[in-house]
DRENLO-597911 format. One record per residue (C-alpha): residue number from 1; residue in three letters; x, y, z. Coordinates in nm, 3 decimals. Each point is the difference from the previous one (the first is absolute). Layout:
REM DRENLO-597911
NODE   num   residuo         X         Y         Z
NODE   NUM       ALA         X         Y         Z
...
//
This chain:
REM DRENLO-597911
NODE   num   residuo         X         Y         Z
NODE     1       MET     7.813     7.475     9.990
NODE     2       ARG     0.147     0.285     0.252
NODE     3       LYS    -0.149     0.331    -0.106
NODE     4       LYS     0.271     0.262    -0.067
NODE     5       ILE    -0.136     0.319     0.074
NODE     6       TYR     0.349     0.163    -0.014
NODE     7       PHE     0.032     0.048    -0.382
NODE     8       SER    -0.289     0.138    -0.205
NODE     9       ILE     0.118    -0.089    -0.338
NODE    10       ILE     0.152    -0.352     0.030
NODE    11       ALA     0.143     0.027    -0.343
NODE    12       PHE     0.301     0.221     0.140
NODE    13       MET     0.086    -0.278     0.247
NODE    14       VAL     0.218    -0.251    -0.129
NODE    15       THR    -0.001    -0.376     0.148
NODE    16       LEU     0.324    -0.216    -0.004
NODE    17       ALA    -0.018    -0.363     0.083
NODE    18       VAL     0.297    -0.112     0.223
NODE    19       GLY    -0.016    -0.348     0.081
NODE    20       ALA    -0.352    -0.077     0.190
NODE    21       GLN    -0.026     0.385     0.054
NODE    22       THR    -0.083     0.303    -0.198
NODE    23       ARG     0.178     0.338     0.046
NODE    24       GLU    -0.182     0.320    -0.092
NODE    25       TYR     0.137     0.356    -0.072
NODE    26       VAL    -0.141     0.343    -0.094
NODE    27       ASP     0.192     0.222    -0.246
NODE    28       LEU    -0.069     0.339     0.208
NODE    29       ARG     0.155     0.198    -0.305
NODE    30       LEU     0.284     0.111     0.189
NODE    31       PRO     0.285     0.173    -0.135
NODE    32       SER     0.259    -0.276     0.047
NODE    33       GLY    -0.244    -0.277    -0.131
NODE    34       THR     0.009    -0.197     0.326
NODE    35       LEU    -0.303    -0.229     0.019
NODE    36       TRP    -0.116    -0.066     0.367
NODE    37       ALA    -0.142    -0.325     0.115
NODE    38       THR    -0.364    -0.003     0.128
NODE    39       CYS     0.066    -0.185     0.350
NODE    40       ASN     0.293    -0.073     0.225
NODE    41       VAL     0.225    -0.306     0.001
NODE    42       GLY    -0.198    -0.242     0.191
NODE    43       ALA    -0.315     0.130    -0.079
NODE    44       ASN    -0.258    -0.116    -0.235
NODE    45       ALA    -0.213     0.314    -0.004
NODE    46       PRO     0.065     0.384     0.010
NODE    47       GLU    -0.159     0.033     0.322
NODE    48       GLU     0.197    -0.289     0.148
NODE    49       TYR     0.292     0.086     0.238
NODE    50       GLY     0.219    -0.270    -0.132
NODE    51       ASP     0.352    -0.106     0.152
NODE    52       TYR     0.232     0.198     0.220
NODE    53       PHE     0.378     0.021    -0.100
NODE    54       ALA     0.312     0.136     0.171
NODE    55       TRP     0.201     0.210    -0.246
NODE    56       GLY     0.223    -0.249    -0.198
NODE    57       GLU    -0.199    -0.289     0.098
NODE    58       THR    -0.218    -0.219    -0.229
NODE    59       GLU    -0.167    -0.231     0.270
NODE    60       PRO    -0.305     0.143     0.192
NODE    61       LYS    -0.011     0.019     0.372
NODE    62       LYS    -0.253     0.045     0.261
NODE    63       LYS     0.263     0.183     0.244
NODE    64       CYS     0.271     0.224    -0.096
NODE    65       SER     0.291     0.104     0.171
NODE    66       LYS     0.371     0.020     0.054
NODE    67       LYS     0.014    -0.346     0.133
NODE    68       ASN    -0.153    -0.146    -0.325
NODE    69       TYR     0.139     0.253    -0.271
NODE    70       LYS     0.208    -0.184    -0.267
NODE    71       TRP     0.270     0.246    -0.037
NODE    72       CYS     0.035     0.078     0.365
NODE    73       SER     0.314    -0.202     0.123
NODE    74       HIS    -0.023     0.115     0.382
NODE    75       TYR    -0.122     0.287     0.203
NODE    76       ASP     0.004     0.166     0.357
NODE    77       ASN    -0.208     0.261     0.134
NODE    78       ASN     0.232     0.299    -0.154
NODE    79       TYR     0.097    -0.164    -0.345
NODE    80       THR    -0.104    -0.232    -0.279
NODE    81       TRP     0.247    -0.176    -0.235
NODE    82       ILE    -0.136    -0.038    -0.349
NODE    83       SER     0.161    -0.261    -0.235
NODE    84       LYS    -0.134     0.125    -0.330
NODE    85       TYR    -0.100     0.324    -0.166
NODE    86       ARG     0.235     0.253     0.188
NODE    87       CYS     0.163     0.312    -0.179
NODE    88       GLN     0.188     0.157     0.291
NODE    89       LYS     0.211    -0.157     0.266
NODE    90       ASP     0.017     0.146     0.359
NODE    91       ALA     0.199    -0.041     0.339
NODE    92       LYS    -0.166    -0.315     0.080
NODE    93       SER    -0.007    -0.198    -0.345
NODE    94       ASP     0.206     0.036    -0.294
NODE    95       PHE    -0.187    -0.199    -0.206
NODE    96       VAL    -0.109     0.176    -0.354
NODE    97       ASP    -0.144    -0.184    -0.318
NODE    98       GLY    -0.106     0.337    -0.174
NODE    99       LYS    -0.364    -0.142    -0.045
NODE   100       TYR    -0.321     0.195     0.045
NODE   101       ILE    -0.206    -0.159    -0.273
NODE   102       LEU    -0.140    -0.334     0.043
NODE   103       ASP     0.151    -0.305    -0.177
NODE   104       PRO    -0.271    -0.186    -0.213
NODE   105       GLU     0.030    -0.303     0.230
NODE   106       ASP    -0.076     0.246     0.324
NODE   107       ASP    -0.303     0.169    -0.162
NODE   108       ALA    -0.336    -0.173     0.108
NODE   109       ALA    -0.163     0.107    -0.319
NODE   110       THR     0.260    -0.166    -0.221
NODE   111       VAL     0.023    -0.295     0.220
NODE   112       ASN    -0.381    -0.065     0.038
NODE   113       TRP    -0.131     0.133    -0.320
NODE   114       GLY     0.261    -0.066    -0.255
NODE   115       SER     0.279     0.180    -0.176
NODE   116       GLU    -0.206     0.237    -0.187
NODE   117       TRP    -0.107     0.159     0.352
NODE   118       CYS     0.186     0.201     0.269
NODE   119       MET    -0.075     0.254     0.275
NODE   120       PRO    -0.004     0.326    -0.100
NODE   121       THR     0.285     0.252    -0.015
NODE   122       THR    -0.016     0.320     0.198
NODE   123       ALA    -0.060     0.172    -0.299
NODE   124       GLN    -0.296    -0.184    -0.107
NODE   125       LEU    -0.142     0.050     0.350
NODE   126       VAL     0.024     0.373    -0.035
NODE   127       GLU    -0.147     0.007    -0.352
NODE   128       LEU    -0.301    -0.223     0.130
NODE   129       MET    -0.067     0.267     0.284
NODE   130       ASN     0.067     0.300    -0.239
NODE   131       PRO    -0.323     0.217    -0.032
NODE   132       LYS     0.107     0.065    -0.352
NODE   133       TYR    -0.079    -0.354    -0.108
NODE   134       THR    -0.214    -0.134     0.277
NODE   135       THR    -0.285     0.068     0.221
NODE   136       THR     0.004    -0.165     0.333
NODE   137       LYS    -0.340    -0.050     0.215
NODE   138       SER    -0.028    -0.149     0.343
NODE   139       THR    -0.267    -0.255    -0.018
NODE   140       THR    -0.144    -0.340     0.060
NODE   141       GLN    -0.028    -0.293    -0.246
NODE   142       ASN    -0.208    -0.318     0.115
NODE   143       GLY     0.031     0.110     0.366
NODE   144       VAL     0.383     0.069    -0.016
NODE   145       ARG     0.116     0.330     0.065
NODE   146       GLY     0.274     0.128    -0.235
NODE   147       LEU     0.141     0.221    -0.282
NODE   148       LEU    -0.168     0.024    -0.374
NODE   149       ILE     0.258     0.158    -0.227
NODE   150       THR    -0.141     0.099    -0.321
NODE   151       SER     0.178     0.113    -0.350
NODE   152       ASN    -0.066     0.343    -0.070
NODE   153       LYS     0.027    -0.065    -0.367
NODE   154       ASP    -0.266    -0.265     0.030
NODE   155       LYS    -0.228    -0.002     0.276
NODE   156       THR    -0.120    -0.349    -0.087
NODE   157       ARG     0.329    -0.142     0.122
NODE   158       SER     0.102    -0.040     0.340
NODE   159       ILE     0.164    -0.221     0.264
NODE   160       PHE    -0.110    -0.065     0.388
NODE   161       LEU     0.266     0.001     0.260
NODE   162       PRO    -0.161    -0.173     0.318
NODE   163       GLY     0.103     0.149     0.337
NODE   164       ALA     0.172    -0.340     0.113
NODE   165       GLY     0.217     0.181     0.264
NODE   166       VAL     0.339    -0.139     0.133
NODE   167       CYS     0.114    -0.306     0.174
NODE   168       TYR     0.196     0.042     0.296
NODE   169       GLU     0.115    -0.256     0.250
NODE   170       SER    -0.309    -0.002     0.186
NODE   171       GLY    -0.204    -0.053    -0.343
NODE   172       VAL    -0.187     0.231    -0.219
NODE   173       SER    -0.076     0.352     0.095
NODE   174       PHE    -0.165     0.293    -0.171
NODE   175       ASP    -0.216    -0.167    -0.223
NODE   176       GLY    -0.382    -0.034    -0.001
NODE   177       SER    -0.174     0.363     0.091
NODE   178       ILE     0.342     0.148     0.032
NODE   179       GLY     0.076    -0.132    -0.388
NODE   180       LYS     0.376     0.097    -0.007
NODE   181       THR     0.149    -0.071    -0.327
NODE   182       TYR     0.363    -0.121     0.034
NODE   183       TYR     0.153    -0.122    -0.365
NODE   184       TRP     0.357    -0.083    -0.040
NODE   185       SER     0.231     0.154    -0.271
NODE   186       ASN     0.296    -0.209    -0.091
NODE   187       LYS     0.252     0.268     0.153
NODE   188       CYS     0.142     0.022     0.330
NODE   189       LEU     0.181     0.307     0.114
NODE   190       ASP     0.349     0.059    -0.171
NODE   191       LYS     0.115     0.329     0.151
NODE   192       SER     0.000    -0.070     0.339
NODE   193       ALA     0.227    -0.210     0.259
NODE   194       GLU    -0.333    -0.133     0.151
NODE   195       PRO    -0.082    -0.298    -0.263
NODE   196       TYR    -0.315    -0.089     0.195
NODE   197       TYR    -0.266     0.166    -0.227
NODE   198       ALA    -0.158    -0.011    -0.330
NODE   199       TYR    -0.247     0.215    -0.196
NODE   200       SER    -0.380    -0.079     0.035
NODE   201       THR    -0.297     0.148    -0.076
NODE   202       ASN    -0.198     0.157     0.334
NODE   203       HIS    -0.349     0.093    -0.009
NODE   204       ILE    -0.288     0.018     0.265
NODE   205       SER    -0.347    -0.067    -0.111
NODE   206       HIS    -0.158     0.346     0.080
NODE   207       ASN     0.256     0.176    -0.200
NODE   208       PRO    -0.023     0.010    -0.386
NODE   209       HIS     0.368     0.022    -0.053
NODE   210       MET     0.266    -0.255    -0.011
NODE   211       GLU     0.361     0.061     0.089
NODE   212       LEU     0.349    -0.141    -0.040
NODE   213       ASN     0.114    -0.100     0.338
NODE   214       THR     0.376    -0.029     0.013
NODE   215       LYS     0.061    -0.156     0.344
NODE   216       THR    -0.206    -0.314     0.006
NODE   217       SER     0.181    -0.258     0.188
NODE   218       ARG     0.118    -0.322    -0.224
NODE   219       TRP    -0.137    -0.266     0.211
NODE   220       TYR    -0.344     0.144     0.023
NODE   221       GLY    -0.233    -0.219    -0.216
NODE   222       CYS    -0.184     0.237    -0.278
NODE   223       SER    -0.202    -0.064    -0.309
NODE   224       VAL     0.139    -0.073    -0.345
NODE   225       ARG    -0.161     0.141    -0.299
NODE   226       PRO     0.169    -0.107    -0.323
NODE   227       VAL     0.069     0.164    -0.300
NODE   228       ARG     0.113    -0.089    -0.349
NODE   229       ALA     0.119     0.190    -0.318
NODE   230       ARG    -0.170     0.007    -0.338
NODE   231       GLU     0.102    -0.307    -0.192
NODE   232       SER     0.080     0.161    -0.340
NODE   233       VAL     0.121     0.326    -0.148
NODE   234       ARG    -0.121     0.104    -0.357
NODE   235       LYS     0.304     0.139    -0.173
NODE   236       GLU    -0.148     0.221    -0.243
NODE   237       TYR     0.148     0.313    -0.168
NODE   238       VAL    -0.099     0.288    -0.182
NODE   239       ASP     0.166     0.144    -0.325
NODE   240       LEU     0.007     0.400     0.063
NODE   241       GLY     0.145     0.036    -0.372
NODE   242       LEU     0.317     0.121     0.180
NODE   243       PRO     0.287     0.076    -0.247
NODE   244       SER     0.216    -0.281     0.157
NODE   245       GLY    -0.265    -0.261    -0.016
NODE   246       THR     0.005    -0.044     0.362
NODE   247       LEU    -0.339    -0.214     0.113
NODE   248       TRP    -0.085     0.115     0.388
NODE   249       ALA    -0.162    -0.251     0.204
NODE   250       THR    -0.363     0.061     0.119
NODE   251       CYS     0.089    -0.104     0.360
NODE   252       ASN     0.280     0.036     0.271
NODE   253       VAL     0.222    -0.311     0.100
NODE   254       GLY    -0.225    -0.181     0.272
NODE   255       ALA    -0.333     0.169    -0.106
NODE   256       TYR    -0.260    -0.188    -0.180
NODE   257       SER    -0.198     0.311    -0.150
NODE   258       VAL     0.069     0.339    -0.108
NODE   259       GLU    -0.073     0.184     0.319
NODE   260       GLN     0.167    -0.268     0.228
NODE   261       TYR     0.316     0.156     0.182
NODE   262       GLY     0.191    -0.339    -0.033
NODE   263       ASP     0.329    -0.072     0.176
NODE   264       LEU     0.285     0.238     0.089
NODE   265       PHE     0.373    -0.082    -0.055
NODE   266       ALA     0.319     0.154     0.090
NODE   267       TRP     0.219     0.076    -0.325
NODE   268       GLY     0.191    -0.315    -0.120
NODE   269       GLU    -0.208    -0.235     0.217
NODE   270       THR    -0.290    -0.224    -0.147
NODE   271       GLU    -0.183    -0.087     0.302
NODE   272       PRO    -0.255     0.233     0.225
NODE   273       LYS     0.092    -0.010     0.364
NODE   274       GLU    -0.111     0.133     0.360
NODE   275       LYS     0.300     0.246     0.058
NODE   276       TYR     0.125     0.220    -0.238
NODE   277       GLN     0.335     0.161     0.124
NODE   278       TRP     0.357     0.006    -0.053
NODE   279       GLY     0.061    -0.295     0.221
NODE   280       THR    -0.212    -0.239    -0.169
NODE   281       TYR     0.072     0.127    -0.356
NODE   282       LYS     0.169    -0.292    -0.192
NODE   283       TRP     0.278     0.188    -0.189
NODE   284       CYS     0.126     0.226     0.339
NODE   285       THR     0.265    -0.197     0.197
NODE   286       LYS     0.039     0.291     0.242
NODE   287       ALA    -0.151     0.310     0.094
NODE   288       THR     0.048     0.325     0.204
NODE   289       PRO    -0.182     0.307     0.010
NODE   290       ASN     0.241     0.168    -0.248
NODE   291       TYR     0.135    -0.303    -0.224
NODE   292       LYS    -0.149    -0.312    -0.150
NODE   293       TRP     0.233    -0.287    -0.128
NODE   294       PHE    -0.157    -0.187    -0.304
NODE   295       SER     0.077    -0.346    -0.132
NODE   296       LYS    -0.145     0.083    -0.342
NODE   297       TYR    -0.097     0.294    -0.222
NODE   298       ARG     0.265     0.244     0.085
NODE   299       ILE     0.145     0.206    -0.283
NODE   300       PHE     0.297     0.175     0.209
NODE   301       ILE     0.250    -0.069     0.246
NODE   302       ASP     0.126     0.253     0.238
NODE   303       ASP     0.211     0.055     0.332
NODE   304       VAL    -0.229    -0.201     0.212
NODE   305       TYR    -0.085    -0.328    -0.208
NODE   306       ASP     0.174    -0.105    -0.309
NODE   307       PHE    -0.268    -0.229    -0.151
NODE   308       MET    -0.155     0.063    -0.325
NODE   309       ASP    -0.162    -0.232    -0.253
NODE   310       GLN    -0.112     0.299    -0.233
NODE   311       LYS    -0.349    -0.131    -0.035
NODE   312       HIS    -0.259     0.272    -0.007
NODE   313       VAL    -0.285    -0.214    -0.170
NODE   314       LEU    -0.163    -0.317     0.186
NODE   315       ASP     0.095    -0.325    -0.131
NODE   316       PRO    -0.315    -0.207    -0.055
NODE   317       GLU     0.034    -0.237     0.297
NODE   318       ASP    -0.026     0.347     0.215
NODE   319       ASP    -0.280     0.135    -0.182
NODE   320       ALA    -0.346    -0.033     0.176
NODE   321       ALA    -0.199    -0.012    -0.317
NODE   322       THR     0.225    -0.256    -0.163
NODE   323       ALA     0.014    -0.222     0.289
NODE   324       ASN    -0.376     0.005     0.084
NODE   325       TRP    -0.131     0.011    -0.366
NODE   326       GLY     0.233    -0.170    -0.227
NODE   327       SER     0.280     0.077    -0.251
NODE   328       GLU    -0.191     0.226    -0.215
NODE   329       TRP    -0.081     0.253     0.265
NODE   330       CYS     0.238     0.269     0.169
NODE   331       MET    -0.004     0.298     0.220
NODE   332       PRO    -0.016     0.319    -0.232
NODE   333       SER     0.328     0.169    -0.108
NODE   334       PHE     0.072     0.382     0.066
NODE   335       ASN    -0.091     0.061    -0.363
NODE   336       GLN    -0.334    -0.213     0.025
NODE   337       ILE    -0.106     0.223     0.292
NODE   338       ASN     0.091     0.315    -0.152
NODE   339       GLU    -0.187    -0.089    -0.328
NODE   340       LEU    -0.308    -0.109     0.219
NODE   341       MET    -0.007     0.338     0.160
NODE   342       ASP     0.072     0.198    -0.336
NODE   343       SER    -0.302     0.230    -0.061
NODE   344       LYS     0.054    -0.036    -0.362
NODE   345       TYR    -0.089    -0.360     0.026
NODE   346       THR    -0.250    -0.023     0.300
NODE   347       THR    -0.202     0.183     0.233
NODE   348       ASN    -0.072    -0.050     0.386
NODE   349       THR    -0.267     0.056     0.234
NODE   350       TRP    -0.053    -0.092     0.373
NODE   351       THR    -0.309    -0.202     0.017
NODE   352       VAL    -0.161    -0.268     0.204
NODE   353       VAL    -0.048    -0.356    -0.140
NODE   354       ASN    -0.231    -0.237     0.217
NODE   355       GLY     0.066     0.202     0.285
NODE   356       ILE     0.351     0.020    -0.016
NODE   357       GLU     0.187     0.346    -0.085
NODE   358       GLY     0.287     0.037    -0.237
NODE   359       ARG     0.089     0.125    -0.345
NODE   360       LEU    -0.128    -0.097    -0.358
NODE   361       ILE     0.238     0.022    -0.277
NODE   362       THR    -0.153     0.043    -0.317
NODE   363       SER     0.138    -0.050    -0.348
NODE   364       LYS    -0.033     0.293    -0.252
NODE   365       LYS     0.053    -0.220    -0.279
NODE   366       ASN    -0.264    -0.266     0.067
NODE   367       ARG    -0.180     0.103     0.324
NODE   368       LYS     0.087    -0.300     0.183
NODE   369       SER     0.106     0.014     0.341
NODE   370       ILE     0.147    -0.141     0.328
NODE   371       PHE    -0.083     0.074     0.381
NODE   372       LEU     0.268     0.019     0.258
NODE   373       PRO    -0.151    -0.035     0.322
NODE   374       ALA     0.159     0.226     0.275
NODE   375       ALA     0.142    -0.251     0.223
NODE   376       GLY     0.250     0.177     0.194
NODE   377       ASN     0.329    -0.154     0.124
NODE   378       ASN     0.134    -0.151     0.284
NODE   379       PHE     0.320     0.063     0.210
NODE   380       MET     0.027    -0.079     0.391
NODE   381       THR    -0.387     0.005     0.045
NODE   382       GLU    -0.248    -0.286     0.071
NODE   383       TYR    -0.179     0.086    -0.319
NODE   384       ASN    -0.017     0.202    -0.305
NODE   385       ALA     0.045     0.363     0.052
NODE   386       ASP    -0.180     0.254    -0.221
NODE   387       VAL    -0.236    -0.238    -0.144
NODE   388       ALA    -0.266     0.192    -0.221
NODE   389       VAL     0.228     0.299     0.028
NODE   390       TRP     0.335    -0.087    -0.213
NODE   391       GLY     0.117    -0.282    -0.251
NODE   392       HIS     0.332    -0.109    -0.003
NODE   393       TYR     0.109    -0.228    -0.307
NODE   394       TRP     0.320    -0.132    -0.034
NODE   395       CYS     0.234     0.022    -0.321
NODE   396       ASN     0.262    -0.253    -0.083
NODE   397       ALA     0.296     0.236     0.057
NODE   398       VAL     0.209     0.119     0.308
NODE   399       VAL     0.095     0.362     0.041
NODE   400       SER     0.398     0.060    -0.118
NODE   401       ASP     0.105     0.151     0.314
NODE   402       PRO     0.304    -0.120     0.213
NODE   403       GLN    -0.186    -0.187     0.264
NODE   404       ALA    -0.263    -0.115    -0.245
NODE   405       THR    -0.272    -0.009     0.289
NODE   406       ARG    -0.279     0.116    -0.238
NODE   407       ALA    -0.174    -0.131    -0.298
NODE   408       TYR    -0.245     0.183    -0.245
NODE   409       GLU    -0.380    -0.028     0.045
NODE   410       MET    -0.329     0.162    -0.191
NODE   411       ARG    -0.186     0.169     0.293
NODE   412       PHE    -0.307     0.220     0.021
NODE   413       SER    -0.282     0.109     0.229
NODE   414       LYS    -0.344     0.189    -0.033
NODE   415       ASN     0.164     0.364    -0.045
NODE   416       ALA     0.338    -0.144    -0.155
NODE   417       SER    -0.016    -0.133    -0.335
NODE   418       LEU     0.241    -0.323    -0.144
NODE   419       ASP     0.365     0.085     0.092
NODE   420       GLN     0.305    -0.163    -0.047
NODE   421       TYR     0.167    -0.006     0.366
NODE   422       ASN     0.239    -0.215     0.215
NODE   423       ILE    -0.016    -0.175     0.328
NODE   424       SER     0.179    -0.220     0.209
NODE   425       ARG     0.068    -0.367    -0.116
NODE   426       ALA    -0.136    -0.126     0.348
NODE   427       TYR    -0.351     0.154    -0.050
NODE   428       GLY    -0.299    -0.226    -0.087
NODE   429       CYS    -0.162     0.152    -0.331
NODE   430       SER    -0.252    -0.136    -0.242
NODE   431       VAL     0.113    -0.175    -0.327
NODE   432       ARG    -0.158     0.023    -0.331
NODE   433       PRO     0.134    -0.243    -0.271
NODE   434       VAL     0.053     0.078    -0.356
NODE   435       ARG     0.085    -0.224    -0.303
NODE   436       ALA     0.110     0.057    -0.361
NODE   437       LYS    -0.239     0.008    -0.296
NODE   438       VAL     0.041    -0.342    -0.165
NODE   439       THR     0.025     0.040    -0.382
NODE   440       THR    -0.205    -0.289    -0.172
NODE   441       SER    -0.005     0.123    -0.348
NODE   442       ILE     0.246    -0.013    -0.251
NODE   443       VAL    -0.117     0.317    -0.134
NODE   444       GLU     0.100     0.190     0.327
NODE   445       VAL     0.374    -0.091    -0.042
NODE   446       THR     0.133     0.275    -0.233
NODE   447       ASP     0.354    -0.138    -0.035
NODE   448       ASN     0.218    -0.290     0.111
NODE   449       GLN     0.228     0.243     0.186
NODE   450       LYS    -0.284     0.136     0.229
NODE   451       ALA    -0.154    -0.337     0.032
NODE   452       THR     0.341    -0.152     0.126
NODE   453       LYS     0.043     0.257     0.277
NODE   454       SER    -0.370    -0.053     0.125
NODE   455       GLY     0.045    -0.377     0.008
NODE   456       LYS    -0.190    -0.063    -0.358
NODE   457       TYR     0.145    -0.048    -0.332
NODE   458       ILE    -0.128    -0.137    -0.335
NODE   459       SER     0.102    -0.365    -0.133
NODE   460       GLY    -0.119    -0.156    -0.307
NODE   461       GLY    -0.271     0.277    -0.004
NODE   462       ASN    -0.127    -0.088     0.361
NODE   463       LEU     0.018     0.198     0.305
NODE   464       ILE     0.229    -0.157     0.275
NODE   465       ILE    -0.038     0.097     0.377
NODE   466       VAL     0.285    -0.055     0.223
NODE   467       LYS    -0.079    -0.024     0.367
NODE   468       ASP     0.189    -0.167     0.260
NODE   469       GLY     0.284    -0.160    -0.246
NODE   470       LYS    -0.313    -0.155    -0.186
NODE   471       LYS    -0.165     0.047    -0.326
NODE   472       TYR    -0.379     0.041    -0.058
NODE   473       ASN    -0.205     0.088    -0.300
NODE   474       ALA    -0.223     0.280    -0.028
NODE   475       ASN    -0.281    -0.204     0.160
NODE   476       GLY     0.211    -0.081     0.308
NODE   477       ILE     0.083    -0.361    -0.089
NODE   478       GLU     0.342    -0.093     0.079
NODE   479       ILE     0.225    -0.082    -0.297
NODE   480       LYS     0.209    -0.306     0.064
//
């Protein structure tokens, strides 16, 4: 058996069987919850180089160039024609497909390791390199030079990235004693008319710091280190004893523990994404610096645009909490956020939980609490802005202004307590789900009128709960 010297406590390294091979990963306790594989695609040990892949290709090659690049249709000395993943046209080519994130069928990690694995996003690479979360060290492992990345929250958890260099038309260069680490992300440049480049890491063996390289030619052969997400999210809640009976979730959508940042969502969207801006916002059909045209959630008409649907609260299908956690969960209302912030019912303090900064909200009635990590927000940036400085949490209501460009949020910082504010709908913000308190005792129902309004009533001395058009008894069993 090969001696594994790269991980001091084996309990924290998880092994998955995939066919005849095993795939091991490490939880570095990163805010996103990303799990990093312990070796490269094509390798059987952490220090092995593995295979070299051109960006967007899934088969390894010994020599990599424009000549054999899958997505190069033809080229000359001055220009290269790209047949997939191109966001802007130019004078020589008007082909545009708007793609800049790899499809699963073009992801070397997904194709070679299975659907639960993928190449890392730029945000995941930036997070891995962030000195707030990890410590990097240039070192040698089993005679191979590379980079050891160790979790700041748990020094026993680490991964090793061998300096495999890069593969050109002439073969592999910058490996061995030079030990450069070129590792692909799943993203190519989307703001340039030159679609030749993709994001990768760039590190030289003698330098302890790894950087994100924005101009790695797509036909270069680089290493691939797969990542995966945590498999399950525990949907737990806390009863803070609030007058409304609202139950607040213990973690954000996309998180698996109270301190995890989770995912960011534009208001009215149910999936996280790479780019948060008006051009990618689901409900914006057209945008100029001074005016936005919306196809949903617009309360007024004006001289420019006569569409309105008078919707100011999210429909369930557009609610990120409902769509990701189930029908019993939703994003908090304006009143629920105000209630949570009310000093009559709660206190809130800036604190640190497992190394993550945020605000702790504690009930004055029962002393129970929830933690809101300061995950920042995202608008037209490659990664979250103001991480560990500000927290931005969506409300389910749009602001009643003529253009309806903004929605309500709950925000806070170290120096600013919880505050009800508003922000542009296209921003990526955190979502903390809430749910109603379920009455399970007939004693809690005071009269039939109130019970009927809350979806509950008494029939034959028994409590009946109505949900989604179906009837249930007090034990949650459906009544046929």
